[in-house]
C-alpha positions as CSV (number, residue, x, y, z in Angstrom):
1,M,0.0,0.0,0.0
2,K,3.0,2.3,-0.3
3,E,1.6,3.8,-3.5
4,L,-1.7,4.6,-1.9
5,R,-2.6,8.4,-2.0
6,I,-5.7,10.4,-1.0
7,N,-7.6,12.6,-3.5
8,G,-6.3,16.1,-2.9
9,E,-8.9,17.8,-5.0
10,R,-11.7,16.1,-3.2
11,L,-10.2,17.0,0.2
12,W,-10.0,20.7,-0.9
13,D,-13.6,20.6,-2.2
14,S,-14.8,19.1,1.1
15,L,-13.0,21.9,3.1
16,M,-14.7,24.5,0.9
17,E,-18.1,22.9,1.3
18,M,-17.8,22.7,5.0
19,A,-16.7,26.3,5.1
20,E,-20.1,27.3,3.8
21,F,-21.5,26.7,7.2
22,G,-20.6,30.0,8.8
23,L,-18.7,31.6,5.9
24,T,-17.9,35.3,6.7
25,P,-17.7,38.2,4.3
26,K,-13.9,38.3,4.7
27,G,-13.6,34.6,3.7
28,G,-13.2,33.2,7.2
29,C,-15.6,31.1,9.2
30,K,-17.8,31.6,12.3
31,R,-19.3,28.3,13.5
32,L,-19.7,28.3,17.2
33,V,-20.3,25.2,19.2
34,G,-24.0,24.3,19.8
35,T,-25.3,26.6,17.1
36,E,-27.5,25.6,14.2
37,L,-24.4,25.9,12.0
38,D,-22.5,23.5,14.2
39,G,-25.4,21.1,13.9
40,K,-25.3,21.3,10.1
41,A,-21.6,20.8,10.0
42,R,-22.0,17.7,12.1
43,D,-24.8,16.4,9.9
44,L,-22.6,16.7,6.8
45,F,-19.8,14.8,8.6
46,V,-22.3,12.0,9.5
47,K,-23.5,11.8,5.9
48,W,-19.9,11.6,4.5
49,V,-18.8,8.8,6.9
50,E,-22.0,6.8,6.6
51,D,-21.6,6.9,2.8
52,C,-18.4,5.0,3.5
53,G,-20.1,2.4,5.6
54,C,-19.3,3.7,9.1
55,T,-21.5,3.6,12.1
56,V,-21.6,6.8,14.2
57,T,-21.7,7.0,18.0
58,V,-22.2,10.2,20.0
59,D,-21.3,10.3,23.6
60,K,-22.9,12.3,26.5
61,F,-20.9,15.4,25.7
62,G,-21.5,15.4,22.0
63,N,-18.2,13.9,20.9
64,M,-18.6,11.9,17.7
65,F,-17.0,8.6,16.7
66,A,-17.4,7.1,13.2
67,R,-16.2,3.5,13.2
68,R,-14.8,1.4,10.3
69,D,-14.4,-2.2,11.1
70,G,-11.0,-4.0,10.7
71,L,-10.0,-7.6,10.2
72,N,-9.8,-8.0,14.0
73,N,-12.3,-5.8,15.8
74,D,-11.0,-7.0,19.2
75,L,-7.9,-4.9,18.5
76,P,-7.9,-1.3,19.8
77,A,-8.8,1.1,17.1
78,V,-6.5,3.6,15.3
79,A,-8.3,7.0,15.6
80,T,-8.0,10.4,14.1
81,G,-9.9,13.6,14.3
82,S,-10.1,17.2,15.5
83,H,-13.0,19.8,15.8
84,L,-15.5,21.6,13.7
85,D,-16.1,24.6,15.9
86,T,-14.3,27.9,15.1
87,Q,-13.4,31.2,16.7
88,P,-16.0,34.1,16.2
89,T,-13.7,35.4,13.5
90,G,-11.9,32.2,12.6
91,G,-10.6,30.6,9.5
92,K,-11.6,27.7,7.2
93,F,-8.9,25.3,8.3
94,D,-8.2,25.4,12.1
95,G,-9.7,22.1,13.4
96,V,-11.8,21.3,10.4
97,F,-8.8,20.2,8.3
98,G,-8.0,17.5,10.9
99,V,-11.6,16.2,10.7
100,L,-11.8,16.2,6.9
101,A,-8.3,14.8,6.5
102,G,-9.7,11.9,8.4
103,V,-12.7,11.7,6.2
104,E,-10.5,11.7,3.1
105,V,-8.4,8.8,4.7
106,L,-11.7,6.9,5.2
107,R,-12.8,7.6,1.6
108,T,-9.5,6.4,0.2
109,L,-9.7,3.1,2.2
110,H,-13.3,2.6,1.2
111,E,-12.9,3.2,-2.6
112,N,-9.9,0.9,-2.7
113,N,-11.6,-1.8,-0.7
114,I,-8.8,-1.9,1.9
115,V,-9.6,-3.6,5.2
116,T,-7.1,-2.7,7.9
117,E,-5.9,-5.0,10.5
118,A,-7.3,-2.9,13.4
119,P,-10.6,-1.0,13.2
120,M,-10.4,2.8,12.6
121,E,-12.3,5.6,14.1
122,F,-12.9,9.2,12.9
123,T,-13.7,11.7,15.6
124,V,-15.2,15.1,16.1
125,W,-14.5,16.7,19.5
126,T,-17.0,19.1,21.0
127,N,-15.9,22.7,21.7
128,E,-12.1,22.7,21.2
129,E,-12.0,26.5,20.7
130,G,-13.6,27.5,24.0
131,S,-14.8,30.7,22.4
132,R,-18.5,30.4,23.3
133,F,-18.2,28.1,26.3
134,Q,-15.1,27.8,28.4
135,P,-12.6,26.1,28.8
136,A,-11.0,25.2,25.5
137,M,-10.5,21.5,24.5
138,Q,-13.7,20.8,26.5
139,G,-14.9,17.7,24.7
140,S,-11.6,15.9,24.7
141,G,-11.0,17.0,28.3
142,V,-14.3,15.4,29.4
143,Y,-13.4,12.3,27.4
144,V,-10.1,11.7,29.2
145,G,-11.4,12.7,32.6
146,R,-9.7,16.0,33.0
147,F,-13.2,17.7,33.4
148,D,-16.4,16.6,35.0
149,L,-19.2,15.8,32.5
150,E,-22.1,17.5,34.3
151,T,-20.0,20.5,35.3
152,E,-19.1,21.1,31.7
153,L,-22.6,20.5,30.3
154,N,-23.9,23.1,32.8
155,K,-21.5,25.8,31.5
156,T,-23.2,28.9,30.1
157,D,-22.3,31.4,27.5
158,V,-22.4,35.2,28.0
159,D,-26.2,35.1,27.5
160,G,-26.7,32.5,30.2
161,I,-27.5,29.7,27.7
162,R,-26.5,26.2,28.9
163,L,-24.2,24.2,26.7
164,G,-26.0,20.9,27.3
165,D,-29.3,22.5,26.2
166,E,-27.7,23.7,23.0
167,L,-26.2,20.3,22.1
168,E,-29.6,18.7,22.7
169,K,-31.3,21.3,20.5
170,I,-29.0,20.4,17.5
171,G,-29.4,16.7,18.2
172,Y,-25.9,15.9,19.4
173,I,-26.0,14.5,22.9
174,G,-25.7,10.7,22.8
175,D,-25.8,7.9,25.3
176,A,-22.2,6.7,25.1
177,E,-20.1,7.2,28.2
178,P,-17.1,9.5,27.6
179,G,-13.8,7.6,27.7
180,S,-15.5,4.3,26.6
181,R,-13.8,3.8,23.2
182,N,-11.0,1.3,22.8
183,F,-8.2,3.3,21.2
184,G,-4.7,2.0,20.5
185,A,-3.4,5.2,18.8
186,F,-4.7,8.7,18.1
187,F,-3.5,11.1,15.4
188,E,-4.5,14.7,14.7
189,A,-3.6,16.6,11.6
190,H,-3.6,20.4,11.9
191,I,-2.4,23.5,10.3
192,E,0.6,24.7,12.2
193,Q,-0.9,28.1,13.3
194,G,2.6,29.4,13.3
195,P,5.3,30.5,10.8
196,I,8.0,27.9,11.3
197,L,7.3,25.3,8.6
198,E,6.8,28.1,6.0
199,D,10.0,29.8,7.1
200,Q,12.0,26.6,7.0
201,E,10.3,25.5,3.7
202,K,9.2,22.1,5.2
203,V,6.1,20.3,4.1
204,I,5.4,18.3,7.3
205,G,5.9,19.1,10.9
206,V,6.4,16.0,13.1
207,V,5.0,17.3,16.5
208,R,7.1,15.9,19.3
209,L,6.0,18.1,22.2
210,G,3.0,20.2,23.2
211,Q,3.7,23.5,24.9
212,G,3.6,23.7,28.7
213,I,1.8,26.8,30.0
214,R,1.7,28.7,33.2
215,W,-0.9,31.5,33.6
216,Y,-0.6,34.1,36.3
217,N,-2.6,37.0,37.6
218,V,-0.3,39.7,39.1
219,S,-1.4,42.5,41.4
220,V,1.0,45.3,42.2
221,K,-0.2,47.6,45.0
222,G,1.5,50.9,45.7
223,R,0.2,54.2,46.9
224,E,-1.9,56.7,44.9
225,S,-0.7,60.3,45.2
226,H,-0.5,63.6,43.2
227,S,1.8,63.5,40.2
228,G,2.8,67.1,40.7
229,T,3.4,67.3,44.4
230,T,5.0,64.0,45.3
231,P,8.8,63.9,44.9
232,M,10.2,60.9,43.0
233,Y,12.0,59.5,46.1
234,L,8.8,59.4,48.1
235,R,6.7,57.5,45.5
236,N,5.3,54.0,45.7
237,D,4.5,53.8,42.0
238,A,2.7,50.6,41.1
239,M,3.1,51.3,37.3
240,V,6.9,51.6,37.5
241,A,7.2,48.4,39.4
242,S,4.9,46.6,37.0
243,S,6.9,47.9,34.0
244,K,10.0,46.4,35.5
245,I,8.3,43.0,35.8
246,I,6.9,43.2,32.3
247,T,10.3,44.0,30.9
248,E,11.7,41.0,32.8
249,I,9.0,38.7,31.2
250,E,10.5,39.4,27.8
251,E,14.1,38.9,29.0
252,L,13.2,35.8,30.9
253,A,11.7,34.1,27.8
254,G,14.7,35.0,25.8
255,R,17.1,33.3,28.2
256,Y,15.7,29.8,27.4
257,D,15.3,27.9,24.1
258,N,11.7,27.9,23.0
259,G,10.8,30.2,25.9
260,L,7.7,32.4,25.4
261,G,6.4,35.2,27.7
262,T,3.4,37.5,27.2
263,V,1.6,40.2,29.1
264,G,-1.7,40.6,27.3
265,F,-4.1,42.1,29.8
266,M,-3.7,45.1,32.1
267,Q,-5.8,47.3,34.5
268,V,-4.5,50.5,36.0
269,F,-6.1,52.1,39.0
270,P,-7.2,54.9,39.3
271,N,-6.1,55.3,35.6
272,S,-5.9,59.1,35.8
273,R,-3.4,61.3,34.0
274,N,-2.2,63.2,37.1
275,V,-2.4,60.5,39.7
276,I,0.5,58.1,40.5
277,P,-0.9,54.6,39.9
278,G,-1.8,52.9,43.2
279,E,-2.6,49.5,41.8
280,V,-1.9,47.6,38.6
281,K,-3.3,44.2,37.7
282,F,-2.0,42.3,34.7
283,S,-1.8,38.8,33.2
284,V,1.4,36.8,32.6
285,D,1.6,33.8,30.2
286,L,4.8,31.7,30.3
287,R,5.3,28.8,28.0
288,N,7.9,26.1,27.3
289,P,7.7,22.6,25.9
290,N,10.2,21.4,28.5
291,A,8.7,20.9,32.0
292,D,12.0,21.4,33.8
293,V,12.7,24.6,31.9
294,L,9.1,25.9,32.6
295,T,9.7,25.2,36.3
296,K,12.9,27.3,36.2
297,M,11.1,30.1,34.4
298,D,8.4,30.0,37.1
299,E,11.0,30.2,39.9
300,E,12.9,33.0,38.3
301,F,9.7,35.0,37.6
302,Q,8.5,34.6,41.2
303,A,11.9,35.5,42.6
304,F,12.1,38.6,40.4
305,C,8.7,39.8,41.6
306,A,9.8,39.3,45.2
307,K,13.0,41.3,44.5
308,V,11.0,44.2,43.0
309,A,8.6,44.2,45.9
310,K,11.5,44.4,48.4
311,E,13.5,47.0,46.5
312,R,10.6,49.3,45.9
313,N,8.7,48.8,49.2
314,I,5.6,47.7,47.3
315,E,3.2,44.8,47.6
316,I,3.1,42.3,44.8
317,E,0.8,39.3,44.7
318,V,1.4,36.5,42.1
319,D,-1.4,34.0,41.5
320,N,-0.3,31.0,39.4
321,F,-3.9,30.0,38.8
322,W,-3.4,27.6,35.8
323,Y,-0.8,25.1,34.8
324,F,-0.9,22.9,31.7
325,A,1.9,20.4,31.7
326,P,4.0,19.9,28.5
327,V,2.8,17.0,26.4
328,E,5.0,14.3,24.8
329,F,3.5,12.8,21.7
330,N,4.5,9.1,21.8
331,A,3.2,8.1,18.3
332,S,5.3,10.7,16.4
333,D,7.6,8.1,15.0
334,D,4.6,6.7,12.9
335,I,4.3,10.2,11.4
336,K,8.0,10.6,10.7
337,K,8.2,7.2,9.0
338,A,5.2,8.1,6.8
339,A,6.7,11.4,5.8
340,E,10.0,9.7,4.9
341,E,8.2,7.0,2.9
342,L,6.3,9.6,1.0
343,D,9.4,11.7,0.4
344,Y,8.0,14.8,2.0
345,S,10.5,17.3,3.6
346,H,9.8,17.4,7.3
347,M,11.1,18.6,10.7
348,D,10.5,18.0,14.4
349,I,8.4,20.7,15.9
350,Y,6.4,21.5,19.0
351,A,2.8,22.6,19.4
352,G,2.6,26.1,20.7
353,A,-1.2,26.0,21.1
354,G,-3.5,23.6,22.8
355,H,-5.2,20.8,20.8
356,D,-7.5,17.8,21.5
357,A,-4.5,15.6,20.9
358,C,-2.8,17.1,24.0
359,Y,-5.5,15.6,26.2
360,M,-5.7,12.3,24.2
361,A,-2.0,11.9,25.0
362,D,-3.1,11.3,28.6
363,I,-4.6,7.9,27.7
364,V,-3.2,6.6,24.4
365,P,-0.1,6.9,22.2
366,T,-0.7,10.1,20.2
367,G,0.8,11.9,17.3
368,M,0.3,15.3,15.6
369,I,0.9,16.2,12.0
370,F,1.5,19.9,11.2
371,T,1.1,21.5,7.8
372,P,2.1,25.0,6.8
373,C,-0.2,28.0,7.0
374,K,0.4,31.3,5.2
375,D,2.3,33.8,7.3
376,G,1.6,31.7,10.4
377,I,-1.8,33.4,10.8
378,S,-4.6,31.5,12.6
379,H,-7.7,32.3,14.7
380,N,-8.3,35.0,12.0
381,E,-10.4,35.2,8.8
382,L,-7.1,35.6,6.9
383,E,-6.1,32.1,7.8
384,D,-4.9,30.3,4.6
385,T,-3.1,27.3,3.3
386,K,-2.5,25.6,0.0
387,P,-4.4,22.6,-1.5
388,E,-1.1,20.7,-2.0
389,E,-0.2,21.3,1.7
390,C,-3.5,19.8,2.9
391,E,-3.0,16.9,0.5
392,A,0.5,16.2,1.9
393,G,-0.8,16.2,5.4
394,A,-3.6,13.9,4.7
395,N,-1.3,11.5,2.9
396,V,1.0,11.4,5.9
397,L,-2.1,10.8,8.1
398,L,-3.2,7.9,5.9
399,H,0.1,6.1,6.1
400,A,0.7,6.9,9.7
401,M,-2.7,5.3,10.5
402,L,-1.9,2.3,8.3
403,G,1.4,1.9,10.0
404,A,-0.1,2.1,13.4
405,S,-2.7,-0.5,12.5
406,E,0.0,-3.0,11.4
407,R,2.0,-2.2,14.6
408,I,-1.0,-2.8,16.9
409,A,-1.8,-6.1,15.2
410,S,1.8,-7.2,15.4
411,Q,2.1,-6.4,19.0
412,A,-1.1,-8.3,19.7
413,E,0.3,-11.4,17.9
414,E,3.5,-11.1,19.9
415,G,1.6,-10.9,23.1
416,A,-0.5,-13.9,22.3
417,A,2.6,-15.9,21.3
418,A,4.3,-15.0,24.6
419,V,1.3,-16.4,26.5
């Protein structure tokens, strides 16, 4: 089956057809979870996979699983998938490419009458984006046990509308228990959402690690006073102290390979032109794909804040309220092997954003395939990629899944022989 290839033109046509559900005037896509458009997109997915003989199961959180039987259905399945929901001003490829690359793998196997050793499953995860209901990666998080089912179903949007009610309204709450599928490997194809592959002129990114993340809320409390009557040496200026910390964030990230640091939100009190700021609140986002490095970054950041507080006689509170551990993708060798067999240029890379595959890696060997996107732009209506780049990613997905199926069957035979 080394010569087997997907139909690139059909994949592109499917991407454009799915994009009609929520197409924006600027050429992007707005398809929020639980809306009528989400329901229509799911309906089209069901039609496509049922046309290829799959049976579709929906779990109690709306996650969808299309199953194609193998020669030995007792073997754990090789699965792939992503999400169909988008950002409010999202693009046509983030998430949906991973779903439809799986559909194209399914079609290719179906029209060539290929029965794999292990069964295969093609998934759609509920609410990966987290734009209407929080948090992100909600469906896969419920599936692997990171989140409580009922708690997440009861989440509401800004209008007080309950997620569970919206999924029921569009007909996508099922009876299956989250976490009940028998998976032996999981793969997710995705546009990179960054500029590295394009810059390095590589066709395929073999994702080895998922970014670790630490989010902080920082509160710097000084003393308000008149900007014209208070001498510099008698000030407790919360803004100056905050500025020193913000500058350190950039320098801290630059001291480590793959380090990232961002301050994206700030509130200044009382926020008046002629009053020395008495309190500043801001966010800090530190990232690194190496857990040990991220720990060092956290320690240095906390120590720097304590140093500024002491030197400037000012109160600084640092709340590290969320930690997402770095992820190791243990099925990446299947992807690298497929890229090499297909003679696609490739490089190891890490995922800077969260993905459903990051949670699936909790419970099953998982791999991610990245393909280039123009200028690294994503979560934006300008998000773009090329048909041939999507085709290459889907071809790698096809052969990675075939390779995993053979590996799982072989391991099962070896295990049986050992007994």
